[in-house]
N, C-alpha and C positions, 0 to 999 in steps of 0.2 A: 380333679380333686379326689383324694382317696380318704375314705372314712374308716377309722379304726376304733373299736370299742374294747377297752381292757376288761379284765375279769372283775376289777373293782367297780366297773360301771362308767368310768371316765371315758369320754369320747374325744378323739383327736381327728383333725383334718390335715392331711398332708398333701403338698403340691405334687402332682404326678410326675413332673419333670425332675423334681428333686429326688423322688423315690427311684426313678429310672436311673439317674446319675449314680446314686449310691449302689444300686443293685448291679450296675454294669461294671463295677470294680470288683465284683465277687466272682470266684470260680464256681464250678458246677457243684462241688460238695457243699459250699456255703449257701448257694442258692437252694439246694435241696433242703438244708436245715431250716432256712427262713421259710420256705414254702410249707414245710411240714409243721412249723410252729404257729404260723398265722395264716388262716384260710383266706383272709382278705388280700394277702400278698402272693397267693399262689399263682394267679393269672399273670400279674406283672413279672414274677420270677420266670415263668415259662416264656413270656414274650422276650425278656432280656436274654434268656438262654438261647432262644431261636436266633436272635441277632448275633450273639457271640459265636454260635455254631457256624453261621454263614461266613463270618469273618475268618474264623479259624480254617474252614475248608478252603477259602480263597488263598490264605497264606500257605497252606499245604498243597495248593494246586491240585485239588481233587475234584472229581465230578460226582455229584449226588447220584445214587442209584435208587430205584423204586423200593426195593426190599430194604427195610431198615434193620439195624442191629438190635435196637431196643425201642420201645415206645416212649414218647414224651421227649420234649426238647431238652429238659434238664438231664435226663438219663443219657441221651445221645451226646450232649455236650461233654458229660462226664467221661464217656468212653473215648471220644475223640481227643480229649485232653490227655488221657492216659496213653493213647497211641502216639500223640505228638511227643510226649515225654519219653517214650520208648524209642524214638527216632535217634539212633546213636550217631549217625553220620548222614549228611546230605551234600553231595558234590554235584555241581551243575556247571556246564560249559557256558557260563554267562560272564561276559567281560567285566561286569561289575564286581565279581567275586574272585578275579584272577590277578595274579602278578605275572606280567609278561616281559619277555626279553626279545628285542628285535635283532635279527641277524640276517643281513643281506635281503632286507625287505620281507622277511618271514617272521611271524610271531610264534615264540615258543613259551610253553607254560613253565614258570618257575614255582608257582604255588597256587593252590585253589582253596579258598576259605570254605569252612563248613557251615552250611546254611541252617543246620539243626540247632546251632547255638551250643553244641557240646565241645567245640574246640578241637575237633579231629580233622583238621585240614590235611591236604595232601601236597607233597612237595616233589619236585623233579629229582630223580635218582640217576646220576650220571648224565642221561639225556632226557629232557622233558619232551612231551608230545607237542606237535604243532597245533596251534589254535586256528580253527577255521570259522570265522563268524558267518552267520546266515547260511550255513551249509545244509541244514536240515529243517525244512519248513520255516525258514527265517530265524532259526536258532543256531547257536554255535555248537561245535563239536571238538573233541580232542582227537587228533589224527595220530595213530600209532603205526610206525613204519617197520616194526620188527626189531627195534632197538630202544625205543622210548619206554620209560617207566615213571609212574607216580607212586609214591609211598606215603602212608600216614606215619606219624610218630607211634611208638608202641602204646597200646592202650594201657591204662593204669593197672588193670587186671584183665587177664584173658576172659572173654565173654563166653559163658556156657550157652548151650542150646536150650530152648529154641531160638533161632535167629532167622529172620527173613531178609534176603538180599534181593534188591530190584536194580536192574541195569538196563539202560537203553543203549544198545550197541550193535555193531555189525562186525563179523569176523570171517576170515577166509583161511581154510586149511586146518592143520593140526596145531591149535593155538590155545593159549590160556588167556581168558578175559580178566579174571580176578583170582587171587589166591591169598594165603596168609602172608605175614610180613617178610620173613627172611629165612636164611638157611638153618637157623635153630628152631624154626617154627614147625608145628604140626600142620599137615596139609588141610586146607579149607578152600576148595577150588571149584570155580565155575569155568568150564572149558569146552572146547570141541576137541576131544581126544580120547585116549585109552580105548582104541578100537579093538574088537576081537580079531579083526583082520585089517590089513592096511587099506586105507581109503584116502584119497586126496582131500576129502572134506568130511571129517568124522562127525558123528552125531553129538549133540549137546549133552553134557554130562556134569553132575555135581558129586562131590565126594568130600568127606571130612574124616578120612581114614588113612592112617599110616603117616610116614614121614618122607623117606627117600624111595623106597620100593614101590612098585605099582600098587594102587589101592586095592584092598580086599573087599571093600563095600562101596557101592556107588549107585546112583540113579541115572539112567540113560534115557533121553528122549529120542524123538525122530527127526528133529530139525537139524540140518547139516550146515556146516560153516561154508556158505557159498557167497559171502559178502553182502547179504541182505540185512536191512535194519530189522531188529526185533526188540520186543520188550520181554526180557528174561526175569522171571521171578523164581528164586530158589529158596525153598523152605528147608532149613537144616533142623530137623526135629527127631533125631534118632529113628525109630521105626515108623514114625508118622511123617517122614520127609516127603516133600512134593516138589515137582518141577513143572512150571508153567511157561509157555512161550506164546506171546500175544494173546493171553487170556485162556488158552487151551491147556488143560492138564495133560502133559505128555508122559508123566511117570509118577507113581505114588506107592505107598504101602510097603516100603522097603527101607532098611537102615542104610544110612550113608556113612556110618561111623560116629564116634562120640567126641571127636576133637573139639577143643575150644579155639576161639579166634583171638589172636593177640595183636592184630593190626592188619592193614591191607597193602598188598602189592597190586597195583592196577596196571595191567598191560603185560604181566609176565607171571610165571609160577614162582613159588617161594624160593626155589633154588636158582632162579635166574637162567633157566635153560630154554623154556618155551615162551616166546614173546608173541604179543598180539600183533597181527597184521589186520588192521581194520580201524575202527573208530568207536568212541564212547561219547554219548551226550549227557548222561546222568547216572548217578549211583546213589541209592538209598539203602541204609542198613537199619533194621529194627531189631531190638532185643526181645522179640516175641514172635509167636506164630500168629500172624494177623488173622482176625476173623474174615470169613469169605467176603462179606459185603464191603469191608474196609479195603481188602486187597483189590477187589474189582473197582472201587471208587478211585483208588490211587492209580491203578493201571489205566483207567479211562482218562484220567487227567493227563497221564503221560502220552497216551495215544492222541489226545486232542492237541497237546502242545507240539508234538513232533510230527503231526500229520499222518499218523499210522492207524486212523480209524477204520480204513477200508479192510485191513488185514486182521483187526482185533476181533477175536471170537468172544462175545459177551455171553458167558454162562451165568444166568441169574442165580444168586444165592437163595437159600430157602427163606420164605417169608417169616417175619417175626411173629410170635404168638399174640393172640388178642390182648388188647389193653385190659388191665384189671379195673375193678370198680373205682369210681372217682370219690368214694367216701373218704373222709379224713383218715380213718384208721387204716384203710387199704393203701392210701397215698403214703402214709408214714411208713408202712411196712415196705412198700416198693422202693422209696427213696433210701431208706435205711439199708435195705438189702443191696441196692446199687452201690451206695457209698462204701459198704463193707466188703462187697464181693467182686466188683468189677476188676479191681487190680489183680487179685489172686486168680480170677478166671482168665484174664488176658495173658498172664504169665504161665498158666498151666499148659502142658504139652498138647492136650487134645482140644483146646479152645478153638483153634482155627478150623477144625473139621466141620463145624456147623455154626452159623451165625444165630441160630435160634436157641443157643444154650443160655442166653441172658434173658 
């Protein structure tokens, strides 16, 4: 039973289960407003936010990390709600989200639904990849044989940077994993290619520069295309671009170009020349530069799902700043600042550089 005393002196008693049911239907911003308005509801709001946060992280298949982005369950829920809203595309080689065609006993992908809810599914282009169930740690994968391609529909508007692209894939040789949509698109590529000298297995590279000619700007890592599974995280953010492989930062601090992204070609470059020889298990696209702790949490979830924990290099993000005073005035300032500033901070180019900026 929860007791509330109004300013007029009237006292009310509310059933705790009823209060929890009502609060559980509120988002983080509304929970922050309720908690700041009524001190008696502050603790129930935090408890509901903690439960909602756990459920959200399970839906996003992320692993909690010790270093938090911000203090307090409501503020953390608010930030993860924004990250979930910025997930522009989520493709997974899970049979529940696939439309398959059987040919001679082999399953080929005709369509893959978008798990983000944004409606950006991918469809076979000429030849769809083969679907292999239970191929990677009990999970399905798309097998690309050097001719298969999946493409999204054109995005309503080209997406500006910052953009974070996460891919669980294996690739062999001079090959493109993902690029922009088609021949009229500007390059937006994650590949093993553009070597300074010929090599049978070029290093990983990201670029959003140019169109047909070799890119003038790019970031190059050290991982080569030798057919091993990796978690690739490419942050396209002008001069703050970064490239991670299995959690380890392989390149940063250099511009990759300023192109926008109009859609995805999965398994070949936008000109249809360099095709993927390898496989892809999952693709996620965020319209932001993810905070370090959020990036690590999502990568850890991918490593756990696909059995890649042994090779994942967990670089702990910076610790969050100490919690402010729990006085009502400081609480109101904190929640108001979070509600007003988290979205603009998440979209700012430099936010991903440090998780302690909130």
